[in-house]
N, C-alpha and C positions, 0 to 999 in steps of 0.2 A: 472612477469616483475617488477624489483625493480626500485628505483628512478633514478639510473644512466642510465639504459636502456631506461626508459621513456624519460629522457632528451635527450638522444642520438637520439631516434626516432624523437622527436619534432624538433631537430636541423637539422637532415639530410633531413627531409621532409617538412621543413618550415611549420609545423603544427600550425594552429591557433585554439585555444580552443573556443568552441561555448557556450556563456552564455545562448543562447536560448535553447540548448539541455541539459544544466546543466552538462557540462563535467568537472567532478572532478574525476580523475582516482585513484583507490586504488593502493598505492605503498608500502604498509606495509605488508610484507610476514607473519608477526606474526598475523595480523588481518585476512589475508586470511586463515591461518591455523585454527584460531578459528571458522571462518565461516564453513570450511569443517568439523570440529568437530561437529558443530550443525547440519549440513546436514546429517551426518552419523547416527544421532539419529532417523532419520525418515525412514519410509517404503516408497519406491518409485521405479518405473521402468523407469521413465523419468523425466527430469528437464527442465523447461523453465527458461532461464537466461535473465533477462531484462537489456539491456545496457551492451553488452559484452566489449565495449571499446577497449582497447589494449590487451585484452585476459588474463590478470593476473589471474582472478578468473576462467575463462573458462578453462585454462590449468589445474587447480587443480580439477575442476569438472570432467574433462575427465578421471581422475584416477579411477572413479567409474565404467567405462566400460558400463554405461547405456546410453540410448538415451538422447542427450543433444540438446536442441533447443536454439540457441543463437540469440537474437533479437537485432539488431543494426541499428538505423535510419540513422546515418551518413554514407554516401556513401564512404567517404575516409577510415573510419575505417572498413567498411564492406569489402572493397577491401583488406585492410591489413590483416584482420582476415582470409579471404579466402586463402591467400598465406601462412600465418603462420600455419594454421591447415589443409593444403591440404591433408595430409596423415591420417587424423582422420575420419574414416568412420562413427563413431557413433555421429558425430556432424553435425547438419543441421543449417546453418546460414540463417537468414531471414532479409532482408533489408527493414524494414517497421517501422512505428510508432507503439509502443507497444499498444496504445489505439485502433488501427485498426486491430490488429492480431486476428484471430478467434481461441481463446484458446480451445473452445469446439471441433473444428475440429482436433486439435492436440491431446488433451487428450483422445478423444474417441478411439484412437488406443492403449491405455495403461490402465492398471488397476489402478495405483497410480502415478499421476503426481503432482509434487510440483513446486512452483515458487520460484526462488532465485533472489532477485533484489536489486539494489542500485538506488532508485527512485529519479529523479530530483524533486525538490520542486514543480515545476510548474504543474506536472501531478499527484502528490501524491493522492489528493482526488479523481479525476476521475478514476485513475487506481485502487485504492482500491475498489471503487464501482464496477468497471468492474470485479474484482476478486470475490467480494461477489455475483455477478450475474452470475458467471460461475459455473454451477452445477457440472461439472465433476472434479473440482479441490477444494480440501478441505483445503489445507495449503499453506501459503506463509511465507517465512522468508526473511526479507528485511531490508535494511538500510534506515532509515528515519531521518529527522532532530530531534535532541534531544528534542527541545521545543515542536515539534508536538507530539512526543511520550508521553511526560509528560501530555499533554492534554488528550490523549487517556487513559492512565493508571490511571490518577487521576480524572476520570470523575465524581466521587462522590463528589468531591470538587466543591462547587457551582460556584466558580469563573472560573473554567476551563470547566465546563459542557456546552455543546453546541449541536447543531443539529448533527454534524458529530460524536462526541464522543458517543452520544446516539445511533446513527445508528450502528456504528461498534461494540459497546459493546452489542447490542441486537442480532446481527447476528454472533458474533465470540468471542472467548476468546483470549485476547492479553497478551503476556508474554514478559517481557523485558529479553533479553539474555545478552547483554553487551554494554557498551558505547564505542564509537570510537572517538578518538581525531581528530580534523580537520587536524592535522599534518600528518595523515595517508594517505592524498590525495594530488594529484598534478593536477592542481594548488590548492593551499590551500584555501578551502572555508572559509566563514566568521563564520560559526557555527560548533559545534560538532554534531556528529550523534549518533544514538542508533540502535543496531541490535535487531530486534523484531520478535517474532513468532506470526502469526495471524492464528488461527485455527478455521474454521467455525463450527457452530453447525448444527443441522438438520432443522433449520427454513428456509422456502422458502422465498427467497429474493423478496421484493416488492419495486421497485424503487419509487413508489408514496408515500411510507412511508417517504422517505427522503424529498420529497417536503412538506409533512405535517409537518415534524419536523422543516424545515427551516422557515415555517410560524409561528409556535408556539414559536420558539426561536428568532424571529426577534428582540425582545427587551426584553431579559430575566430578566432585572431588574424591569420591570413593572409586575403588576399582570397578571396572565394567561388570565383573561377575556379581558384585554385590547388588547392582541395579537389576541385573537379569534375573536374580533369584526371586524377585517379586512376581514374576509371571512365567518363569521357565523352571523346569525340573533340573536337578543336578546333572542328570544324564544328558539332557539337551544342551546344557551349558558346556559340558566337557566335549561334546561332539562339535559344537561351534568353535571352541578354542582349537581343536585339532584341525578342523577344516581350514580355518584362516591362519593357523600358526600364530595365535596371539600369545603375548607374554602374560604370565600370571598377574603381573602388577599393572597391566594396561588400564588406562582411564579412557572413558568415552570421548573426552575432549581432544584426545590425540589422534582420533580416527578421521580419515578422509571421508568426505560426503559420499563418494561412490562406494566405499567399503560399507558405510552405514546402510546404504540401499541394498547392497548385496546381502548383508545380514538380514535385513527385513524380508527380502525375497526368499531367503533360505527357509524361513518359517512360514512364508505366505507365497508359495510358488504360483 
C-alpha cells in the first residue's frame, strides 16, 4: 500500500492514528522490498509479523507461501486486514497485544519461526525481552528507532553502555541491516529508524539477570562498589572484589558482559 492508497483509506474511513499504539505505517515500497530481501536470506517455515497495520508488508510476506501470523492490536485495522486478505489461507490474523501473544504456542507447530516487526518505541524493551525469553524462536528482524539501535550496537562505548545493551549483547548477536528515513512512514515520525537482525545464541535466558544489571547500572558514572552497596553488604562486596581482582575505582561500564554474568551467578548460583 503506497502513500496515495494510505491517504485514501484514512480519508474514506475517517481513520485517526493512535499515538498510544505507535501507528506510523510503512508507505515506501522500496523499503518493503529491502525488508523482503533480508527475510529471504533466512531459513524459516513460518513468520510472525508484529503490527500488520494496513498490510503493506503483510502483502509482500504472503509471497513466500509460508504460514504468516499477523498480530494487530487495533480492532479497526484487524477488521480491515480480515477483509483485505480474506482469500489468503496461509495468513492467520491475531487481534491482540503482541506482549500477550503466546509465541511458544505458535512456534511449536513449526521447525523455524522468525519474527518480522516494526516495533513501537513504547514496547521495544519489553518485547525484545519477550523474544529473548521465547525458546522456540531464534531470530527477529525488526525496525527500531535509530538512536536505540546505536546504543545496542555501540555497547562497548562507555557512554552508550547500559543494562539493556549488556543484556541483549550477552544473549544475542545484533547486526545493522540498513537505515530507514522517517519519510518512509505515514504519519511521519520524529526520528529515523534502523532495520536490525537480532539472532540469539544458545545461552539460556534468565530474566533475573536483567534485574541484576539494572541494579549495577543504576548510576554507571559512579564506582561499581557504590552501586553494589544498595543491595549487598560490605563483606559481600569485598569478597567479590577479591574474587574478580577488581580495581577500587572500577566502573560498571568498563566490564565485559561475560564478567557481568559471572558476577550475577556468583550471587545466584
